C-alpha positions as CSV (number, residue, x, y, z in Angstrom):
1,M,-113.8,90.4,-107.6
2,R,-117.0,89.0,-109.1
3,V,-120.1,89.2,-106.9
4,G,-121.6,85.7,-106.8
5,E,-125.0,84.6,-105.5
6,R,-123.8,84.1,-102.0
7,C,-122.3,87.5,-101.9
8,A,-125.4,89.1,-103.5
9,A,-127.6,87.5,-100.8
10,C,-125.3,88.9,-98.1
11,L,-125.4,92.4,-99.6
12,Y,-129.2,92.3,-99.7
13,D,-129.5,91.2,-96.1
14,K,-127.4,94.2,-95.0
15,Q,-129.7,96.6,-96.9
16,A,-132.7,94.9,-95.3
17,H,-131.1,95.6,-92.0
18,L,-131.0,99.3,-92.8
19,S,-134.6,99.5,-94.0
20,S,-137.6,97.2,-94.4
21,D,-139.3,99.5,-96.9
22,P,-140.7,97.2,-99.6
23,A,-140.0,99.7,-102.5
24,F,-136.4,100.3,-101.3
25,L,-135.7,96.5,-101.1
26,A,-137.3,96.0,-104.5
27,E,-134.8,98.5,-105.9
28,I,-132.0,96.7,-104.2
29,R,-133.1,93.4,-105.8
30,E,-133.3,95.1,-109.1
31,I,-129.7,96.4,-108.8
32,L,-128.4,93.0,-107.8
33,G,-130.4,91.2,-110.5
34,H,-128.8,93.4,-113.2
35,R,-125.3,93.5,-111.9
36,R,-122.5,93.2,-114.5
37,E,-119.6,90.9,-114.5
38,Q,-117.2,93.8,-113.6
39,D,-119.4,95.2,-110.8
40,T,-117.6,94.7,-107.5
41,S,-119.3,94.7,-104.0
42,P,-118.0,98.3,-103.2
43,Y,-119.6,99.6,-106.4
44,L,-122.9,97.9,-105.7
45,V,-122.9,99.3,-102.2
46,Y,-122.4,102.7,-103.8
47,L,-125.6,102.1,-106.0
48,F,-127.4,101.0,-102.8
49,G,-126.5,104.3,-101.2
50,K,-127.8,106.3,-104.1
51,A,-131.1,104.3,-103.8
52,Y,-131.3,104.9,-100.1
53,A,-130.7,108.7,-100.5
54,R,-133.4,109.0,-103.2
55,R,-136.0,107.5,-100.8
56,F,-134.9,108.7,-97.4
57,G,-132.6,111.6,-98.0
58,E,-128.9,112.1,-97.7
59,G,-128.5,110.5,-94.3
60,A,-125.4,109.1,-92.6
61,P,-126.8,106.1,-90.8
62,F,-123.4,105.2,-89.3
63,R,-122.3,108.6,-88.2
64,E,-122.9,107.9,-84.5
65,K,-121.2,104.5,-84.6
66,K,-118.2,106.1,-86.4
67,R,-117.8,108.7,-83.7
68,Q,-118.1,105.9,-81.0
69,F,-115.3,103.8,-82.5
70,N,-113.1,106.8,-83.3
71,D,-113.4,107.8,-79.7
72,L,-112.8,104.2,-78.5
73,V,-109.6,103.8,-80.4
74,L,-108.4,107.3,-79.6
75,S,-108.8,106.4,-75.9
76,M,-106.5,103.4,-76.5
77,E,-103.9,105.3,-78.6
78,E,-101.2,105.8,-75.9
79,S,-101.4,102.3,-74.6
80,I,-101.1,100.9,-78.1
81,R,-98.3,103.3,-79.0
82,A,-96.5,102.0,-75.9
83,R,-97.0,98.4,-76.9
84,I,-95.6,99.2,-80.4
85,Q,-92.5,100.9,-78.9
86,E,-91.9,98.0,-76.6
87,A,-92.0,95.4,-79.4
88,E,-88.9,93.8,-80.8
89,D,-90.0,95.1,-84.3
90,P,-92.1,98.3,-83.8
91,L,-93.1,98.5,-87.5
92,A,-94.3,94.9,-87.6
93,A,-96.3,95.5,-84.4
94,A,-97.8,98.6,-85.8
95,M,-98.8,96.8,-89.0
96,V,-100.5,94.1,-86.9
97,Y,-102.4,96.6,-84.8
98,A,-103.5,98.6,-87.8
99,R,-104.8,95.4,-89.4
100,I,-106.7,94.5,-86.2
101,G,-108.5,97.9,-86.7
102,N,-110.0,96.4,-89.9
103,Y,-112.4,94.5,-87.7
104,I,-114.5,97.7,-87.4
105,D,-116.5,97.1,-90.5
106,F,-120.3,97.5,-90.5
107,G,-120.4,96.5,-94.1
108,A,-118.8,93.1,-93.9
109,L,-119.9,92.0,-90.4
110,K,-123.5,91.5,-89.1
111,E,-122.4,92.9,-85.8
112,V,-119.3,94.8,-84.7
113,D,-118.7,93.7,-81.1
114,R,-116.5,95.9,-78.9
115,E,-115.3,93.0,-76.8
116,T,-114.4,90.9,-79.8
117,F,-112.4,93.9,-81.2
118,L,-110.5,94.4,-78.0
119,S,-109.8,90.7,-77.7
120,L,-108.0,90.8,-81.1
121,F,-105.1,92.8,-79.6
122,D,-104.1,89.7,-77.7
123,R,-103.5,87.9,-81.0
124,D,-100.5,89.9,-82.3
125,G,-98.3,87.3,-84.0
126,L,-97.0,87.3,-87.5
127,S,-97.4,84.5,-90.0
128,D,-94.6,83.5,-92.3
129,L,-96.5,85.2,-95.2
130,D,-96.8,88.3,-93.1
131,R,-93.0,88.3,-92.6
132,R,-92.2,87.8,-96.3
133,S,-94.7,90.5,-97.4
134,L,-93.4,92.9,-94.7
135,S,-89.8,92.3,-95.8
136,S,-90.8,93.2,-99.4
137,F,-92.8,96.2,-98.1
138,R,-89.6,97.5,-96.4
139,R,-87.6,97.1,-99.5
140,A,-90.2,99.0,-101.5
141,C,-90.2,101.8,-98.9
142,A,-86.4,102.0,-98.9
143,E,-86.3,102.3,-102.7
144,G,-89.4,104.6,-103.2
145,K,-90.1,108.2,-102.7
146,D,-93.9,108.2,-102.2
147,L,-96.2,105.9,-100.2
148,L,-100.0,105.9,-100.6
149,L,-102.1,104.4,-97.9
150,I,-105.6,103.8,-99.0
151,T,-107.6,103.7,-95.7
152,D,-110.8,101.9,-94.9
153,N,-112.8,102.3,-91.7
154,C,-113.3,104.7,-88.8
155,G,-111.4,103.7,-85.7
156,E,-109.0,101.8,-87.9
157,I,-107.7,105.1,-89.3
158,I,-106.1,105.9,-85.9
159,L,-104.2,102.6,-85.9
160,D,-103.2,103.4,-89.5
161,R,-101.7,106.7,-88.3
162,L,-99.7,104.8,-85.7
163,F,-98.4,102.6,-88.4
164,L,-97.5,105.5,-90.6
165,E,-95.6,107.1,-87.7
166,E,-93.4,103.9,-87.6
167,V,-93.0,104.0,-91.3
168,K,-91.8,107.6,-91.1
169,K,-89.3,106.8,-88.3
170,E,-87.8,103.9,-90.4
171,F,-88.0,105.7,-93.8
172,P,-87.8,109.5,-93.0
173,S,-87.4,110.6,-96.6
174,L,-90.6,108.8,-97.7
175,A,-93.5,111.1,-98.5
176,L,-96.8,109.8,-97.0
177,T,-100.3,110.3,-98.4
178,A,-103.5,108.9,-97.0
179,M,-106.5,108.5,-99.2
180,V,-110.0,108.5,-97.6
181,R,-113.5,108.2,-99.0
182,G,-115.0,111.2,-100.8
183,G,-118.4,110.9,-99.1
184,E,-120.3,109.0,-96.4
185,V,-120.5,105.3,-97.1
186,L,-121.0,102.7,-94.4
187,N,-118.5,103.4,-91.6
188,D,-115.6,104.2,-93.9
189,A,-113.2,107.0,-93.0
190,T,-113.7,110.4,-94.6
191,L,-111.9,113.7,-94.5
192,E,-113.9,114.6,-91.4
193,D,-112.7,111.4,-89.7
194,A,-109.1,112.0,-90.8
195,V,-109.0,115.5,-89.2
196,Y,-110.9,114.3,-86.1
197,T,-108.4,111.5,-85.5
198,G,-105.3,113.4,-86.4
199,M,-104.3,111.6,-89.6
200,D,-103.7,115.0,-91.2
201,R,-100.9,115.7,-88.8
202,C,-99.0,112.6,-90.0
203,A,-99.6,112.5,-93.7
204,R,-101.0,114.5,-96.6
205,V,-104.7,113.5,-96.7
206,I,-106.8,113.4,-99.9
207,D,-110.2,112.0,-100.6
208,N,-111.0,109.7,-103.5
209,G,-113.7,111.9,-104.9
210,N,-116.7,109.5,-104.4
211,A,-118.7,107.6,-101.8
212,V,-117.6,104.1,-102.9
213,A,-116.5,101.7,-100.2
214,G,-113.5,100.7,-102.2
215,T,-111.2,102.2,-104.9
216,V,-112.8,102.1,-108.4
217,Y,-110.2,103.7,-110.7
218,D,-112.7,105.1,-113.2
219,M,-114.6,106.9,-110.4
220,L,-111.6,108.5,-108.8
221,S,-111.1,112.3,-108.7
222,P,-108.1,113.6,-110.8
223,E,-106.1,114.2,-107.6
224,A,-106.8,110.6,-106.3
225,R,-106.0,109.1,-109.7
226,L,-102.7,110.9,-109.9
227,A,-101.8,109.9,-106.4
228,L,-102.5,106.2,-107.2
229,D,-100.6,106.3,-110.5
230,R,-97.5,108.1,-109.1
231,A,-97.1,106.2,-105.8
232,D,-94.0,104.1,-105.5
233,V,-95.5,102.1,-102.7
234,I,-99.3,101.4,-102.3
235,L,-100.8,99.9,-99.2
236,A,-104.6,99.2,-99.5
237,K,-106.5,98.5,-96.3
238,G,-109.6,96.3,-96.0
239,Q,-111.7,93.9,-98.1
240,G,-113.4,96.6,-100.2
241,N,-110.1,98.0,-101.4
242,Y,-108.9,94.5,-102.2
243,E,-112.1,93.7,-104.1
244,S,-111.9,96.8,-106.3
245,L,-108.1,96.8,-106.9
246,A,-106.9,93.2,-107.0
247,G,-106.2,92.0,-110.5
248,E,-106.0,95.5,-112.0
249,G,-102.3,95.2,-112.9
250,R,-100.8,97.2,-110.0
251,H,-98.1,96.4,-107.5
252,I,-100.0,96.7,-104.2
253,F,-99.7,95.5,-100.7
254,Y,-103.0,94.6,-99.0
255,S,-103.8,94.4,-95.3
256,F,-107.1,93.2,-94.0
257,L,-108.9,90.7,-91.8
258,C,-110.9,88.0,-93.5
259,K,-114.4,88.7,-92.3
260,C,-116.7,86.9,-94.7
261,D,-116.9,83.5,-96.5
262,L,-115.6,85.0,-99.8
263,F,-112.3,85.8,-98.1
264,T,-112.0,82.9,-95.8
265,D,-112.6,80.6,-98.7
266,R,-110.3,82.4,-101.1
267,F,-107.4,82.5,-98.6
268,E,-108.3,79.2,-96.9
269,V,-108.1,80.6,-93.4
270,P,-110.5,80.9,-90.4
271,A,-112.7,84.0,-89.9
272,L,-110.9,87.1,-88.6
273,T,-107.5,85.9,-89.8
274,G,-105.2,88.8,-90.7
275,M,-103.6,88.9,-94.1
276,F,-100.7,91.0,-95.3
277,V,-100.1,90.1,-98.9
278,E,-98.3,91.6,-101.9
279,E,-99.7,91.6,-105.5
280,I,-97.1,91.8,-108.2
281,P,-98.6,92.0,-111.8
282,G,-97.9,88.7,-113.6
283,R,-96.8,86.8,-110.5
284,R,-98.6,84.8,-107.9
285,T,-97.9,85.7,-104.3
286,E,-95.6,83.7,-102.1
287,G,-97.3,80.6,-100.9
288,G,-99.4,80.4,-104.1
289,L,-102.2,82.7,-102.9
290,R,-104.6,83.8,-105.6
291,L,-104.9,87.5,-105.9
């Protein structure tokens, strides 16, 4: 997705929140001013990270927040699992809860509020589009052999694991792979987070080979590229994965909350609306949504 002026201003503000150093912010303005048509928000954030590391060292400014939210969601795991099992459709409930986890995004939101996050679990309904996309997802899982889940944030990855547990129950012959980031970027999940939260006990876990807050095909490791190319079913979580994968000619299911004006405008929904949409090359989604 193209980065317009409104998105560029938002990206700059987030870097200014990390550091007020004039030289650093001048470099950020330089990167934004020379962005190319094909440069997505996740790629620009990757360049910002490189600029940050050159000036301040290879830090991990979100490490403590990541641990806090991983621990928070781990503490909720059994109660959420119980709610899933009590639901009329456990797989659908698990999808909704995993999507709620996408709220934990220090890149898209100015503030990640614990109480707001917890309140979202009381909004667990499915839209008509959710139901249609989920029905198609089930058909794809029934027909396929390999599912690739491209993860997004810390905390969210625990809810992703609960979702994959339900997928495995319903489709026991489906091989599951979870792809995480290959380096520290924002509060996105890495191999360290996958092991800490137990994702490695549910699925084969690989990293994408880079510290990009999305999935940029040309930057993927050979292992990650092969996993993406060979997967029969692909589910990409979060706005960053959507921004970097949509329109690239793949059949992909996307699950995310709309957390910024770019997404609320594109899908014509209020902030924090959950989306579960399917992109089929050469076709518009059901309901005429533009992917």
